[in-house]
A tleap script that builds the chain and sets N, CA, C and O, in Angstrom:
source leaprc.protein.ff14SB
mol = sequence {
  NMET ILE LYS PRO LEU GLY ASP ARG ILE VAL
  ILE LYS VAL ILE GLU ASP THR GLU GLN THR
  SER GLY GLY ILE PHE ILE PRO ASP SER ALA
  LYS GLU LYS PRO GLN LYS GLY GLU VAL ILE
  ALA VAL GLY LEU GLY LYS LEU ASN ASP LYS
  GLY GLU ARG GLU PRO MET ASP VAL LYS VAL
  GLY ASP ILE VAL LEU TYR ALA LYS TYR ALA
  GLY THR ASP ILE LYS ILE ASP GLY VAL GLU
  TYR LYS ILE LEU SER ILE LYS ASP ALA LEU
  ALA ILE VAL CGLU
}
set mol.1.N position { -72.790 27.087 -27.890 }
set mol.1.CA position { -72.481 25.738 -28.346 }
set mol.1.C position { -73.688 24.899 -28.296 }
set mol.1.O position { -74.676 25.170 -28.977 }
set mol.2.N position { -73.627 23.787 -27.431 }
set mol.2.CA position { -74.736 22.844 -27.310 }
set mol.2.C position { -75.244 22.907 -25.905 }
set mol.2.O position { -74.425 22.833 -24.989 }
set mol.3.N position { -76.495 23.033 -25.654 }
set mol.3.CA position { -77.076 22.985 -24.351 }
set mol.3.C position { -77.961 21.789 -24.201 }
set mol.3.O position { -79.066 21.807 -24.743 }
set mol.4.N position { -77.565 20.747 -23.507 }
set mol.4.CA position { -78.406 19.550 -23.390 }
set mol.4.C position { -79.695 19.816 -22.569 }
set mol.4.O position { -79.665 20.692 -21.705 }
set mol.5.N position { -80.786 19.129 -22.787 }
set mol.5.CA position { -81.936 19.246 -22.068 }
set mol.5.C position { -82.163 18.023 -21.089 }
set mol.5.O position { -81.805 16.873 -21.344 }
set mol.6.N position { -82.800 18.425 -19.947 }
set mol.6.CA position { -83.094 17.352 -18.882 }
set mol.6.C position { -81.921 16.673 -18.385 }
set mol.6.O position { -80.960 17.295 -17.932 }
set mol.7.N position { -81.975 15.354 -18.462 }
set mol.7.CA position { -80.847 14.523 -17.775 }
set mol.7.C position { -79.873 14.066 -18.876 }
set mol.7.O position { -79.376 12.941 -18.836 }
set mol.8.N position { -79.604 14.935 -19.850 }
set mol.8.CA position { -78.604 14.584 -20.871 }
set mol.8.C position { -77.401 15.369 -20.671 }
set mol.8.O position { -77.426 16.452 -20.087 }
set mol.9.N position { -76.222 14.779 -21.202 }
set mol.9.CA position { -74.927 15.423 -21.205 }
set mol.9.C position { -74.344 15.439 -22.593 }
set mol.9.O position { -74.716 14.572 -23.385 }
set mol.10.N position { -73.490 16.320 -22.949 }
set mol.10.CA position { -72.779 16.379 -24.168 }
set mol.10.C position { -71.326 16.122 -23.939 }
set mol.10.O position { -70.755 16.933 -23.211 }
set mol.11.N position { -70.623 15.126 -24.436 }
set mol.11.CA position { -69.312 14.838 -24.237 }
set mol.11.C position { -68.512 14.965 -25.599 }
set mol.11.O position { -69.021 14.788 -26.706 }
set mol.12.N position { -67.277 15.275 -25.379 }
set mol.12.CA position { -66.327 15.351 -26.620 }
set mol.12.C position { -65.677 13.942 -26.523 }
set mol.12.O position { -65.201 13.563 -25.453 }
set mol.13.N position { -65.655 13.134 -27.683 }
set mol.13.CA position { -65.229 11.915 -27.760 }
set mol.13.C position { -63.717 11.919 -27.648 }
set mol.13.O position { -63.087 12.702 -28.359 }
set mol.14.N position { -63.061 11.076 -26.781 }
set mol.14.CA position { -61.608 11.039 -26.733 }
set mol.14.C position { -61.180 9.775 -27.530 }
set mol.14.O position { -61.506 8.646 -27.166 }
set mol.15.N position { -60.462 10.015 -28.596 }
set mol.15.CA position { -59.897 8.914 -29.375 }
set mol.15.C position { -58.731 8.364 -28.796 }
set mol.15.O position { -57.835 9.056 -28.314 }
set mol.16.N position { -58.727 6.972 -28.841 }
set mol.16.CA position { -57.483 6.290 -28.328 }
set mol.16.C position { -56.337 6.522 -29.441 }
set mol.16.O position { -56.592 6.866 -30.595 }
set mol.17.N position { -55.034 6.286 -28.937 }
set mol.17.CA position { -53.870 6.329 -29.868 }
set mol.17.C position { -54.044 5.390 -31.043 }
set mol.17.O position { -54.663 4.328 -30.972 }
set mol.18.N position { -53.448 5.864 -32.138 }
set mol.18.CA position { -53.657 5.070 -33.434 }
set mol.18.C position { -52.451 4.248 -33.658 }
set mol.18.O position { -52.297 3.630 -34.711 }
set mol.19.N position { -51.520 4.221 -32.612 }
set mol.19.CA position { -50.360 3.337 -32.850 }
set mol.19.C position { -50.187 2.465 -31.573 }
set mol.19.O position { -50.379 2.960 -30.462 }
set mol.20.N position { -49.826 1.168 -31.734 }
set mol.20.CA position { -49.595 0.318 -30.611 }
set mol.20.C position { -48.246 0.747 -29.903 }
set mol.20.O position { -47.484 1.565 -30.418 }
set mol.21.N position { -48.011 0.147 -28.707 }
set mol.21.CA position { -46.707 0.391 -28.036 }
set mol.21.C position { -45.589 -0.173 -28.915 }
set mol.21.O position { -44.470 0.330 -28.814 }
set mol.22.N position { -45.801 -1.161 -29.757 }
set mol.22.CA position { -44.734 -1.749 -30.571 }
set mol.22.C position { -44.616 -0.915 -31.874 }
set mol.22.O position { -43.804 -1.306 -32.713 }
set mol.23.N position { -45.259 0.062 -32.091 }
set mol.23.CA position { -45.028 0.918 -33.270 }
set mol.23.C position { -45.976 0.703 -34.513 }
set mol.23.O position { -45.843 1.356 -35.548 }
set mol.24.N position { -46.870 -0.190 -34.342 }
set mol.24.CA position { -47.831 -0.640 -35.437 }
set mol.24.C position { -48.980 0.411 -35.392 }
set mol.24.O position { -49.588 0.776 -34.386 }
set mol.25.N position { -49.151 0.807 -36.611 }
set mol.25.CA position { -50.426 1.815 -36.718 }
set mol.25.C position { -51.665 1.013 -37.029 }
set mol.25.O position { -51.658 0.101 -37.856 }
set mol.26.N position { -52.775 1.397 -36.312 }
set mol.26.CA position { -54.032 0.662 -36.403 }
set mol.26.C position { -54.928 1.437 -37.445 }
set mol.26.O position { -55.174 2.635 -37.304 }
set mol.27.N position { -55.379 0.715 -38.453 }
set mol.27.CA position { -56.247 1.471 -39.401 }
set mol.27.C position { -57.656 1.741 -38.826 }
set mol.27.O position { -58.134 1.018 -37.952 }
set mol.28.N position { -58.346 2.874 -39.378 }
set mol.28.CA position { -59.569 3.124 -38.756 }
set mol.28.C position { -60.659 1.934 -38.787 }
set mol.28.O position { -61.501 1.794 -37.899 }
set mol.29.N position { -60.553 1.151 -39.836 }
set mol.29.CA position { -61.410 0.033 -39.916 }
set mol.29.C position { -61.286 -1.030 -38.859 }
set mol.29.O position { -62.221 -1.801 -38.643 }
set mol.30.N position { -60.093 -1.091 -38.161 }
set mol.30.CA position { -59.811 -2.082 -37.200 }
set mol.30.C position { -60.049 -1.513 -35.728 }
set mol.30.O position { -59.982 -2.245 -34.742 }
set mol.31.N position { -60.306 -0.270 -35.664 }
set mol.31.CA position { -60.394 0.341 -34.274 }
set mol.31.C position { -61.864 -0.022 -33.748 }
set mol.31.O position { -62.828 -0.231 -34.485 }
set mol.32.N position { -61.871 -0.060 -32.362 }
set mol.32.CA position { -63.137 -0.184 -31.671 }
set mol.32.C position { -63.638 1.232 -31.490 }
set mol.32.O position { -62.832 2.160 -31.433 }
set mol.33.N position { -64.951 1.430 -31.397 }
set mol.33.CA position { -65.505 2.729 -31.151 }
set mol.33.C position { -65.027 3.166 -29.825 }
set mol.33.O position { -65.027 2.328 -28.923 }
set mol.34.N position { -64.617 4.375 -29.584 }
set mol.34.CA position { -64.162 4.878 -28.285 }
set mol.34.C position { -65.366 4.862 -27.353 }
set mol.34.O position { -66.508 4.970 -27.800 }
set mol.35.N position { -65.102 4.726 -26.052 }
set mol.35.CA position { -66.172 4.712 -25.128 }
set mol.35.C position { -65.671 5.622 -23.923 }
set mol.35.O position { -65.910 5.343 -22.748 }
set mol.36.N position { -64.975 6.706 -24.323 }
set mol.36.CA position { -64.442 7.581 -23.278 }
set mol.36.C position { -64.675 9.007 -23.841 }
set mol.36.O position { -64.529 9.276 -25.033 }
set mol.37.N position { -65.030 9.855 -22.939 }
set mol.37.CA position { -65.107 11.309 -23.348 }
set mol.37.C position { -65.177 12.246 -22.223 }
set mol.37.O position { -65.416 11.885 -21.071 }
set mol.38.N position { -64.947 13.548 -22.609 }
set mol.38.CA position { -64.900 14.630 -21.686 }
set mol.38.C position { -66.236 15.386 -21.650 }
set mol.38.O position { -66.729 15.808 -22.696 }
set mol.39.N position { -66.804 15.554 -20.505 }
set mol.39.CA position { -68.105 16.226 -20.408 }
set mol.39.C position { -67.882 17.741 -20.694 }
set mol.39.O position { -67.109 18.413 -20.011 }
set mol.40.N position { -68.582 18.234 -21.714 }
set mol.40.CA position { -68.434 19.708 -22.021 }
set mol.40.C position { -69.766 20.477 -21.727 }
set mol.40.O position { -69.764 21.707 -21.670 }
set mol.41.N position { -70.920 19.729 -21.538 }
set mol.41.CA position { -72.141 20.489 -21.211 }
set mol.41.C position { -73.063 19.385 -20.275 }
set mol.41.O position { -73.033 18.178 -20.513 }
set mol.42.N position { -73.714 19.860 -19.406 }
set mol.42.CA position { -74.664 19.052 -18.591 }
set mol.42.C position { -76.054 19.770 -18.529 }
set mol.42.O position { -76.139 20.989 -18.382 }
set mol.43.N position { -77.051 19.011 -18.639 }
set mol.43.CA position { -78.471 19.399 -18.581 }
set mol.43.C position { -78.803 19.885 -17.084 }
set mol.43.O position { -77.942 19.880 -16.203 }
set mol.44.N position { -80.049 20.279 -16.887 }
set mol.44.CA position { -80.389 20.817 -15.542 }
set mol.44.C position { -80.711 19.629 -14.647 }
set mol.44.O position { -80.717 19.773 -13.424 }
set mol.45.N position { -80.983 18.439 -15.230 }
set mol.45.CA position { -81.311 17.237 -14.393 }
set mol.45.C position { -82.804 16.932 -14.575 }
set mol.45.O position { -83.622 17.789 -14.909 }
set mol.46.N position { -83.099 15.629 -14.328 }
set mol.46.CA position { -84.414 15.069 -14.520 }
set mol.46.C position { -85.390 15.597 -13.376 }
set mol.46.O position { -85.008 15.742 -12.215 }
set mol.47.N position { -86.633 15.859 -13.792 }
set mol.47.CA position { -87.669 16.232 -12.793 }
set mol.47.C position { -88.179 14.990 -12.065 }
set mol.47.O position { -88.565 14.044 -12.751 }
set mol.48.N position { -88.212 14.918 -10.789 }
set mol.48.CA position { -88.783 13.812 -9.927 }
set mol.48.C position { -90.292 14.076 -9.923 }
set mol.48.O position { -90.793 15.011 -10.547 }
set mol.49.N position { -91.023 13.160 -9.151 }
set mol.49.CA position { -92.456 13.142 -8.962 }
set mol.49.C position { -92.951 14.458 -8.279 }
set mol.49.O position { -94.090 14.895 -8.445 }
set mol.50.N position { -91.985 15.061 -7.486 }
set mol.50.CA position { -92.390 16.250 -6.646 }
set mol.50.C position { -92.106 17.495 -7.494 }
set mol.50.O position { -92.301 18.599 -6.986 }
set mol.51.N position { -91.662 17.392 -8.743 }
set mol.51.CA position { -91.364 18.552 -9.628 }
set mol.51.C position { -90.091 19.194 -9.321 }
set mol.51.O position { -89.826 20.314 -9.758 }
set mol.52.N position { -89.231 18.474 -8.528 }
set mol.52.CA position { -87.821 19.024 -8.199 }
set mol.52.C position { -86.781 18.486 -9.102 }
set mol.52.O position { -86.973 17.361 -9.564 }
set mol.53.N position { -85.747 19.106 -9.407 }
set mol.53.CA position { -84.678 18.704 -10.203 }
set mol.53.C position { -83.733 17.764 -9.410 }
set mol.53.O position { -83.316 18.088 -8.298 }
set mol.54.N position { -83.405 16.591 -10.009 }
set mol.54.CA position { -82.483 15.736 -9.320 }
set mol.54.C position { -81.078 16.168 -9.762 }
set mol.54.O position { -80.846 16.404 -10.948 }
set mol.55.N position { -80.162 16.267 -8.826 }
set mol.55.CA position { -78.792 16.684 -9.222 }
set mol.55.C position { -78.055 15.623 -10.190 }
set mol.55.O position { -78.212 14.407 -10.079 }
set mol.56.N position { -77.332 16.165 -11.034 }
set mol.56.CA position { -76.526 15.394 -11.985 }
set mol.56.C position { -75.240 14.856 -11.279 }
set mol.56.O position { -74.640 15.536 -10.446 }
set mol.57.N position { -74.839 13.586 -11.657 }
set mol.57.CA position { -73.748 12.975 -11.097 }
set mol.57.C position { -72.447 13.409 -11.718 }
set mol.57.O position { -71.389 13.041 -11.209 }
set mol.58.N position { -72.465 14.116 -12.712 }
set mol.58.CA position { -71.131 14.589 -13.479 }
set mol.58.C position { -71.209 16.030 -13.671 }
set mol.58.O position { -72.294 16.610 -13.672 }
set mol.59.N position { -70.040 16.659 -13.840 }
set mol.59.CA position { -69.976 18.070 -14.064 }
set mol.59.C position { -69.034 18.221 -15.309 }
set mol.59.O position { -68.380 17.280 -15.760 }
set mol.60.N position { -69.025 19.456 -15.807 }
set mol.60.CA position { -68.167 19.822 -16.955 }
set mol.60.C position { -66.752 19.640 -16.620 }
set mol.60.O position { -66.324 20.100 -15.561 }
set mol.61.N position { -65.953 18.978 -17.470 }
set mol.61.CA position { -64.568 18.784 -17.245 }
set mol.61.C position { -64.288 17.277 -16.792 }
set mol.61.O position { -63.142 16.829 -16.815 }
set mol.62.N position { -65.400 16.502 -16.373 }
set mol.62.CA position { -65.222 15.082 -16.039 }
set mol.62.C position { -64.919 14.327 -17.184 }
set mol.62.O position { -65.395 14.648 -18.274 }
set mol.63.N position { -64.124 13.287 -17.043 }
set mol.63.CA position { -63.860 12.235 -18.058 }
set mol.63.C position { -64.747 11.109 -17.686 }
set mol.63.O position { -64.712 10.646 -16.546 }
set mol.64.N position { -65.579 10.629 -18.642 }
set mol.64.CA position { -66.520 9.477 -18.375 }
set mol.64.C position { -66.401 8.368 -19.303 }
set mol.64.O position { -66.003 8.511 -20.460 }
set mol.65.N position { -66.765 7.208 -18.764 }
set mol.65.CA position { -66.878 6.111 -19.641 }
set mol.65.C position { -68.411 5.877 -19.950 }
set mol.65.O position { -69.242 6.098 -19.069 }
set mol.66.N position { -68.754 5.463 -21.106 }
set mol.66.CA position { -70.107 5.451 -21.419 }
set mol.66.C position { -70.407 4.136 -22.226 }
set mol.66.O position { -69.509 3.527 -22.809 }
set mol.67.N position { -71.666 3.749 -22.226 }
set mol.67.CA position { -72.077 2.433 -22.793 }
set mol.67.C position { -71.673 2.517 -24.363 }
set mol.67.O position { -71.691 3.566 -25.008 }
set mol.68.N position { -71.329 1.326 -24.842 }
set mol.68.CA position { -70.846 1.201 -26.100 }
set mol.68.C position { -71.728 1.815 -27.324 }
set mol.68.O position { -71.217 2.519 -28.195 }
set mol.69.N position { -73.007 1.495 -27.296 }
set mol.69.CA position { -73.924 1.990 -28.346 }
set mol.69.C position { -74.802 3.022 -27.962 }
set mol.69.O position { -75.842 3.178 -28.602 }
set mol.70.N position { -74.485 3.867 -26.850 }
set mol.70.CA position { -75.315 4.851 -26.267 }
set mol.70.C position { -75.184 6.126 -26.979 }
set mol.70.O position { -74.163 6.414 -27.603 }
set mol.71.N position { -76.178 6.869 -26.895 }
set mol.71.CA position { -76.243 8.353 -27.401 }
set mol.71.C position { -76.339 8.542 -28.866 }
set mol.71.O position { -76.473 7.612 -29.662 }
set mol.72.N position { -76.262 9.798 -29.180 }
set mol.72.CA position { -76.346 10.279 -30.590 }
set mol.72.C position { -75.112 10.990 -30.955 }
set mol.72.O position { -74.686 11.938 -30.295 }
set mol.73.N position { -74.497 10.493 -32.088 }
set mol.73.CA position { -73.234 11.100 -32.547 }
set mol.73.C position { -73.538 12.394 -33.327 }
set mol.73.O position { -74.481 12.482 -34.114 }
set mol.74.N position { -72.739 13.319 -33.075 }
set mol.74.CA position { -72.831 14.619 -33.891 }
set mol.74.C position { -71.426 15.104 -34.177 }
set mol.74.O position { -70.509 14.775 -33.424 }
set mol.75.N position { -71.220 15.869 -35.230 }
set mol.75.CA position { -69.922 16.354 -35.413 }
set mol.75.C position { -70.091 17.875 -35.812 }
set mol.75.O position { -70.789 18.242 -36.757 }
set mol.76.N position { -69.432 18.648 -35.055 }
set mol.76.CA position { -69.422 20.148 -35.248 }
set mol.76.C position { -67.961 20.651 -35.478 }
set mol.76.O position { -67.072 20.413 -34.661 }
set mol.77.N position { -67.749 21.374 -36.655 }
set mol.77.CA position { -66.452 21.856 -37.031 }
set mol.77.C position { -65.307 20.745 -36.941 }
set mol.77.O position { -64.173 20.979 -36.523 }
set mol.78.N position { -65.746 19.541 -37.378 }
set mol.78.CA position { -64.736 18.527 -37.438 }
set mol.78.C position { -64.458 17.827 -36.172 }
set mol.78.O position { -63.572 16.973 -36.128 }
set mol.79.N position { -65.160 18.137 -35.145 }
set mol.79.CA position { -65.022 17.580 -33.744 }
set mol.79.C position { -66.082 16.636 -33.521 }
set mol.79.O position { -67.230 17.004 -33.766 }
set mol.80.N position { -65.876 15.503 -33.105 }
set mol.80.CA position { -66.895 14.499 -32.732 }
set mol.80.C position { -67.466 14.613 -31.279 }
set mol.80.O position { -66.707 14.547 -30.312 }
set mol.81.N position { -68.756 14.778 -31.147 }
set mol.81.CA position { -69.378 14.965 -29.936 }
set mol.81.C position { -70.484 13.821 -29.829 }
set mol.81.O position { -70.911 13.260 -30.838 }
set mol.82.N position { -70.909 13.519 -28.578 }
set mol.82.CA position { -71.976 12.560 -28.394 }
set mol.82.C position { -72.992 13.104 -27.312 }
set mol.82.O position { -72.602 13.553 -26.234 }
set mol.83.N position { -74.242 13.036 -27.654 }
set mol.83.CA position { -75.246 13.451 -26.590 }
set mol.83.C position { -75.873 12.216 -26.007 }
set mol.83.O position { -76.394 11.387 -26.754 }
set mol.84.N position { -75.845 12.057 -24.687 }
set mol.84.CA position { -76.362 10.914 -24.202 }
set mol.84.C position { -76.956 11.112 -22.762 }
set mol.84.O position { -76.534 11.995 -22.017 }
set mol.85.N position { -77.908 10.287 -22.428 }
set mol.85.CA position { -78.632 10.324 -21.219 }
set mol.85.C position { -77.544 10.019 -19.994 }
set mol.85.O position { -76.578 9.270 -20.146 }
set mol.86.N position { -77.804 10.608 -18.955 }
set mol.86.CA position { -76.928 10.430 -17.727 }
set mol.86.C position { -76.807 8.919 -17.369 }
set mol.86.O position { -75.768 8.446 -16.906 }
set mol.87.N position { -77.938 8.187 -17.612 }
set mol.87.CA position { -78.051 6.832 -17.293 }
set mol.87.C position { -76.926 5.989 -18.118 }
set mol.87.O position { -76.501 4.914 -17.693 }
set mol.88.N position { -76.515 6.534 -19.248 }
set mol.88.CA position { -75.622 5.845 -20.139 }
set mol.88.C position { -74.055 6.152 -19.816 }
set mol.88.O position { -73.123 5.574 -20.374 }
set mol.89.N position { -73.938 7.064 -18.914 }
set mol.89.CA position { -72.568 7.341 -18.312 }
set mol.89.C position { -72.354 6.260 -17.199 }
set mol.89.O position { -73.063 6.182 -16.195 }
set mol.90.N position { -71.309 5.442 -17.482 }
set mol.90.CA position { -71.076 4.414 -16.458 }
set mol.90.C position { -70.205 4.685 -15.331 }
set mol.90.O position { -70.407 4.150 -14.241 }
set mol.91.N position { -69.139 5.579 -15.558 }
set mol.91.CA position { -68.177 5.795 -14.542 }
set mol.91.C position { -67.393 7.100 -14.887 }
set mol.91.O position { -67.261 7.493 -16.046 }
set mol.92.N position { -66.903 7.717 -13.841 }
set mol.92.CA position { -66.082 8.823 -13.976 }
set mol.92.C position { -64.610 8.396 -13.822 }
set mol.92.O position { -64.318 7.713 -12.840 }
set mol.93.N position { -63.698 8.727 -14.674 }
set mol.93.CA position { -62.349 8.421 -14.635 }
set mol.93.C position { -61.628 9.433 -13.918 }
set mol.93.O position { -61.664 10.617 -14.256 }
set mol.94.N position { -60.915 8.964 -12.848 }
set mol.94.CA position { -60.169 9.973 -11.960 }
set mol.94.C position { -58.632 9.815 -12.090 }
set mol.94.O position { -57.880 10.545 -11.446 }
savepdb mol mol.pdb
quit
């Protein structure tokens, strides 16, 4: 699949529901970009000044919130993924 380098992670974008609780469907043009995704791959971590790898804060399977305009969007087999730096991952959803 995809193996991120350094301090990058690959996430599978989680789309929000397309219908409101009142039953109204939201068109694609009116939706905000999703900012939540599932981590599917994690790089080895950033090298520090001593040449040692710093541990990553996330692991495969975590659901994370990320910065709105962060990362690079890619689509593989119709599935939307995003490659972003660990610094753009804002929080883990538990």
